[in-house]
C-alpha positions as CSV (number, residue, x, y, z in Angstrom):
1,M,-45.1,34.0,-68.1
2,I,-43.6,30.6,-68.9
3,A,-40.8,32.6,-70.8
4,N,-40.0,35.2,-68.5
5,V,-39.1,31.9,-65.9
6,L,-37.3,30.0,-67.9
7,Q,-35.1,33.6,-68.7
8,R,-34.3,34.0,-65.2
9,R,-33.2,30.7,-64.8
10,N,-31.0,30.7,-67.4
11,R,-29.3,34.2,-66.2
12,Y,-27.8,31.9,-63.1
13,R,-26.6,29.1,-65.6
14,R,-23.3,29.0,-66.8
15,P,-22.8,29.4,-70.3
16,H,-22.4,26.1,-72.4
17,G,-18.3,25.4,-72.5
18,A,-17.4,27.8,-70.2
19,R,-14.9,26.0,-67.6
20,W,-12.9,27.2,-64.4
21,S,-9.0,27.6,-64.9
22,W,-6.6,28.6,-62.6
23,R,-5.7,32.0,-64.4
24,R,-9.3,32.8,-63.5
25,L,-9.4,30.7,-60.1
26,R,-6.3,33.2,-59.0
27,A,-7.8,36.1,-60.3
28,E,-10.9,35.6,-58.4
29,V,-9.5,34.6,-55.2
30,D,-7.7,36.8,-52.7
31,W,-4.8,34.3,-51.8
32,R,-3.3,37.1,-49.3
33,S,-6.0,36.8,-47.2
34,V,-6.3,32.8,-47.5
35,A,-2.3,32.9,-46.2
36,H,-3.2,35.3,-43.3
37,F,-5.9,32.7,-42.2
38,V,-3.8,29.4,-43.4
39,G,-0.5,30.1,-42.4
40,P,-1.0,30.5,-38.5
41,L,-3.6,27.3,-38.4
42,A,-0.8,25.1,-40.3
43,L,2.1,26.5,-37.6
44,V,-0.6,25.3,-34.5
45,V,-0.9,22.1,-35.8
46,A,2.4,21.5,-36.5
47,G,3.8,22.7,-33.1
48,L,0.9,20.3,-31.5
49,G,1.9,17.5,-33.6
50,A,5.4,18.3,-32.6
51,L,4.7,18.6,-28.6
52,G,2.7,15.2,-28.9
53,W,5.5,13.6,-30.3
54,G,7.7,14.9,-27.9
55,L,5.4,13.6,-24.7
56,N,4.2,10.4,-26.1
57,R,8.0,9.0,-25.9
58,P,8.3,5.5,-24.7
59,L,8.4,5.9,-20.4
60,H,11.6,5.4,-19.0
61,A,10.7,5.2,-15.4
62,V,8.3,3.6,-12.9
63,S,7.8,4.6,-9.5
64,I,5.9,2.1,-7.2
65,D,5.0,3.4,-4.0
66,G,3.6,1.3,-0.8
67,S,4.2,-0.9,2.7
68,F,5.0,-4.1,1.2
69,Q,4.6,-7.1,3.6
70,R,2.5,-9.6,1.1
71,V,3.2,-7.9,-2.3
72,S,6.6,-7.6,-3.5
73,P,7.9,-4.6,-6.2
74,T,8.9,-7.4,-8.4
75,E,5.3,-8.4,-9.1
76,I,4.4,-5.0,-9.4
77,E,6.9,-3.8,-12.1
78,A,5.7,-7.4,-13.9
79,A,2.3,-6.2,-14.4
80,V,3.2,-2.8,-15.5
81,A,5.8,-3.3,-17.8
82,P,3.9,-4.9,-21.0
83,Y,2.1,-1.2,-21.2
84,L,5.6,1.0,-21.1
85,P,5.9,0.8,-24.7
86,A,2.7,3.0,-25.3
87,G,4.1,6.1,-24.5
88,F,4.2,8.8,-21.7
89,M,0.8,9.8,-23.3
90,S,-0.8,7.4,-24.6
91,V,-0.3,5.0,-22.0
92,N,-3.8,3.0,-20.8
93,I,-3.4,3.8,-17.0
94,D,-7.3,2.0,-16.5
95,A,-5.7,-1.5,-17.6
96,I,-2.5,-0.4,-15.7
97,R,-4.8,0.1,-12.8
98,R,-6.6,-3.5,-13.3
99,A,-3.5,-5.3,-13.6
100,V,-2.0,-4.3,-10.7
101,Q,-5.5,-5.3,-8.6
102,A,-5.5,-8.8,-10.4
103,I,-2.4,-9.3,-7.8
104,P,-2.9,-11.3,-4.9
105,W,-3.5,-9.4,-1.4
106,V,-3.5,-6.0,-3.6
107,D,-6.6,-3.7,-2.3
108,R,-6.2,-0.6,-3.6
109,V,-4.0,0.7,-6.7
110,R,-3.3,4.3,-8.0
111,V,-1.4,4.7,-10.7
112,Q,-0.4,8.4,-12.4
113,R,1.5,9.7,-14.9
114,R,5.0,11.2,-13.6
115,W,6.8,14.2,-15.7
116,P,8.8,13.7,-18.1
117,L,8.8,10.2,-19.1
118,G,7.2,8.2,-15.8
119,L,4.6,6.6,-14.2
120,E,4.0,6.1,-10.2
121,V,2.1,3.3,-8.9
122,T,1.1,3.4,-5.4
123,V,-0.9,-0.1,-3.8
124,V,-2.1,-0.3,-0.7
125,E,-2.0,-3.8,0.7
126,Q,-5.2,-6.3,2.0
127,T,-5.8,-6.4,5.5
128,A,-6.9,-9.9,6.4
129,A,-9.3,-9.9,9.6
130,A,-10.3,-13.7,9.5
131,R,-9.7,-16.9,8.1
132,W,-12.4,-18.5,6.3
133,N,-13.0,-22.5,6.2
134,G,-9.0,-22.8,6.7
135,T,-7.3,-21.5,4.1
136,G,-9.5,-18.6,2.7
137,L,-8.7,-14.6,3.9
138,I,-11.4,-12.2,4.6
139,N,-10.7,-8.4,5.2
140,P,-12.4,-5.7,7.3
141,R,-15.0,-5.5,4.5
142,G,-16.1,-8.9,4.6
143,E,-15.1,-9.7,1.1
144,L,-13.0,-12.7,0.4
145,F,-9.4,-11.5,-1.0
146,V,-7.7,-14.8,-1.2
147,R,-9.8,-18.6,-1.6
148,D,-6.2,-20.6,-0.9
149,A,-3.7,-19.1,1.3
150,N,-0.6,-20.7,1.4
151,D,0.1,-19.7,5.1
152,P,-3.0,-17.9,6.7
153,P,-2.1,-16.5,10.1
154,A,-3.4,-18.7,12.9
155,A,-4.2,-16.1,15.2
156,L,-7.0,-14.6,13.2
157,P,-10.6,-16.2,14.1
158,L,-11.5,-18.7,12.0
159,L,-14.9,-18.3,10.0
160,S,-17.0,-21.3,8.5
161,G,-19.7,-22.0,6.6
162,P,-21.0,-23.2,3.2
163,D,-19.5,-22.1,-0.1
164,G,-20.8,-18.5,-1.0
165,T,-22.1,-17.5,2.8
166,E,-18.5,-15.9,3.3
167,G,-20.2,-12.3,3.3
168,E,-23.0,-13.3,5.8
169,V,-20.8,-15.1,8.4
170,A,-18.2,-12.3,8.1
171,A,-21.4,-9.6,8.8
172,R,-22.0,-11.5,11.7
173,Y,-18.9,-11.9,13.0
174,F,-18.1,-7.9,12.9
175,A,-21.3,-7.1,14.4
176,A,-21.1,-9.6,17.6
177,V,-17.3,-8.4,18.4
178,P,-18.4,-5.5,19.7
179,L,-21.1,-7.1,22.2
180,V,-18.9,-9.4,23.3
181,G,-15.7,-7.8,24.0
182,A,-17.6,-5.8,26.3
183,A,-17.6,-8.7,28.4
184,G,-14.2,-9.4,28.3
185,L,-14.6,-12.3,25.5
186,R,-12.8,-12.8,22.5
187,I,-14.5,-14.8,19.2
188,A,-12.2,-17.9,18.6
189,A,-14.2,-19.2,15.8
190,L,-17.8,-18.7,14.4
191,T,-19.8,-21.8,12.5
192,L,-22.4,-21.3,10.5
193,D,-23.5,-25.2,9.6
194,A,-25.2,-26.8,6.6
195,R,-28.4,-26.6,8.1
196,G,-27.8,-22.7,9.2
197,A,-27.3,-22.8,12.8
198,W,-24.8,-21.0,14.6
199,K,-22.3,-21.6,17.2
200,I,-19.5,-19.3,19.0
201,D,-15.8,-20.8,20.2
202,F,-14.5,-18.4,22.7
203,T,-10.7,-18.2,23.1
204,N,-11.3,-18.9,26.7
205,G,-12.4,-22.5,25.5
206,L,-16.3,-21.6,25.7
207,S,-18.5,-22.7,23.3
208,V,-22.0,-21.1,22.7
209,R,-25.0,-23.0,21.1
210,L,-26.5,-19.8,19.0
211,G,-29.3,-22.2,17.2
212,R,-30.7,-20.9,13.8
213,H,-33.4,-18.6,15.1
214,H,-33.0,-14.8,16.7
215,V,-29.1,-15.4,16.7
216,A,-28.5,-11.5,17.3
217,Q,-31.0,-11.5,20.5
218,R,-29.5,-14.5,21.7
219,I,-25.9,-13.5,21.7
220,R,-26.9,-9.8,23.5
221,R,-28.8,-12.2,26.0
222,F,-25.6,-14.2,26.5
223,V,-24.0,-10.9,27.0
224,D,-26.3,-9.8,30.0
225,T,-27.2,-12.7,31.3
226,A,-25.2,-16.4,31.0
227,A,-21.8,-14.5,30.8
228,R,-22.2,-13.0,34.2
229,I,-22.8,-16.1,35.3
230,V,-20.8,-18.4,34.0
231,I,-17.4,-16.8,33.7
232,P,-17.2,-17.2,37.8
233,R,-16.8,-21.2,36.7
234,L,-15.6,-21.1,33.5
235,S,-13.1,-23.9,34.2
236,D,-16.6,-26.2,35.2
237,V,-18.6,-25.6,31.5
238,E,-17.7,-26.8,28.3
239,Y,-20.6,-24.8,26.6
240,V,-23.8,-22.5,27.2
241,D,-27.1,-23.7,24.9
242,M,-29.2,-20.1,24.1
243,R,-31.5,-21.9,22.4
244,Y,-34.1,-21.7,25.1
245,A,-37.1,-18.9,25.1
246,N,-36.2,-17.4,28.0
247,G,-33.3,-19.1,29.2
248,F,-30.2,-21.1,28.9
249,A,-28.5,-24.4,29.4
250,V,-25.2,-25.5,30.6
251,G,-23.2,-28.3,29.7
252,W,-20.4,-29.1,32.6
253,R,-17.1,-30.5,32.1
254,A,-16.4,-33.9,33.1
255,G,-15.9,-34.5,36.2
256,A,-17.5,-30.7,37.2
257,G,-20.4,-30.8,39.7
258,A,-23.8,-28.8,38.3
259,T,-24.4,-27.0,41.5
260,A,-26.1,-23.6,40.8
261,P,-23.6,-20.8,40.4
262,A,-23.8,-17.7,42.3
263,G,-26.9,-15.9,41.4
264,A,-29.1,-19.1,40.5
265,T,-31.0,-21.1,42.1
266,R,-32.2,-25.0,42.1
267,S,-36.0,-25.7,40.5
268,S,-37.9,-27.8,42.4
269,A,-38.0,-30.7,39.9
270,P,-34.9,-31.4,37.4
271,P,-35.3,-33.6,34.5
272,T,-33.5,-36.8,35.2
273,G,-29.7,-37.3,34.7
274,A,-29.8,-33.0,34.7
275,A,-29.4,-30.3,37.0
276,S,-31.9,-27.4,36.4
277,L,-30.9,-23.9,37.2
278,R,-33.4,-20.5,37.5
279,T,-31.8,-17.4,37.0
280,G,-33.0,-14.4,39.0
281,A,-34.9,-13.0,36.2
282,G,-37.1,-15.6,36.6
283,A,-35.3,-17.3,33.1
284,R,-35.1,-21.5,33.3
285,A,-32.3,-22.9,32.3
286,T,-31.1,-26.6,32.3
287,A,-27.3,-27.9,32.8
288,T,-26.7,-31.2,31.2
289,A,-24.4,-33.2,33.8
290,T,-24.6,-35.8,36.4
291,A,-25.3,-34.7,40.3
292,P,-22.0,-35.6,42.6
293,A,-21.9,-38.2,44.9
294,P,-22.6,-36.8,48.2
295,T,-19.3,-36.1,50.2
296,P,-19.2,-38.1,53.8
297,T,-18.9,-36.1,56.9
298,P,-16.1,-37.6,58.5
299,A,-16.5,-38.3,62.4
300,P,-15.6,-35.1,64.9
301,T,-12.0,-35.4,66.2
302,P,-12.4,-36.0,70.1
303,A,-10.9,-33.6,72.6
304,P,-7.6,-33.7,73.9
305,A,-7.3,-34.6,77.6
306,T,-6.5,-32.5,80.0
307,L,-3.2,-32.7,81.8
308,P,-3.0,-31.8,85.5
309,T,-0.7,-28.3,85.8
310,S,1.2,-30.6,88.9
311,I,1.6,-34.5,90.1
312,P,0.4,-34.7,93.9
313,K,2.7,-36.4,96.6
314,A,2.3,-39.7,97.2
315,A,0.9,-40.7,100.8
């Protein structure tokens, strides 16, 4: 049995000393069939190579599109120039986009190949919605996109706070704008101090102190209650303090009287040196001011004497 197994194995072995030769290979391979398969494949590869070489020539033109006020097309060209020798097909579109995005005041960038040998770069500039700590600029998404602007627009509202709080302050500002706008007010400055207390300054000169807690509720309460009482006497009011559970305090300007505005009544026991107000809803508010001296009542003017219409004749 072992001999039979060895015979079957030896049957598939090449005879000792036998070698492949080109003559035998030519005789055993159907070269015509090989040529029919390899020929078209070689033509396709060569065509693709030629096409790739023709398309991947260096770029000759860059089209820059956008509405520019702070960004110059020269800056964009300088950012794109190092990538142009790479060729039309091999140019790194993502790298170009990142390079242009790094230019100050650039918000969004779109880069596209433009047939036959060009690029199209579309740039959207940032829109400044507020200033940050004097020199920074914040966009409508609450992002700080410039930390040290050379000439920040003075007309923009000023947001202030500790470093790293620009997102929180911007979110508070954008949430408060529609609320105070309903009362006809515009925010000139919003401040978050180191203790976490908030303050709003309006363009009409009024300042509102909000404290550290329940800020959103206090802003709404100011708009619903305090603003309607204080705005009619705006020239006499310096600030409104909303840091009370059920009321507010009014700080009067120097020389202004502490009389209660329309819709408010005096409380029975005001604190020393201050005027205390109670609104119609029962909330108590104190206005820090010195009560004015009583105005002396002028003396009544005597009625003029009545002259006779005729003079009697002498007797």
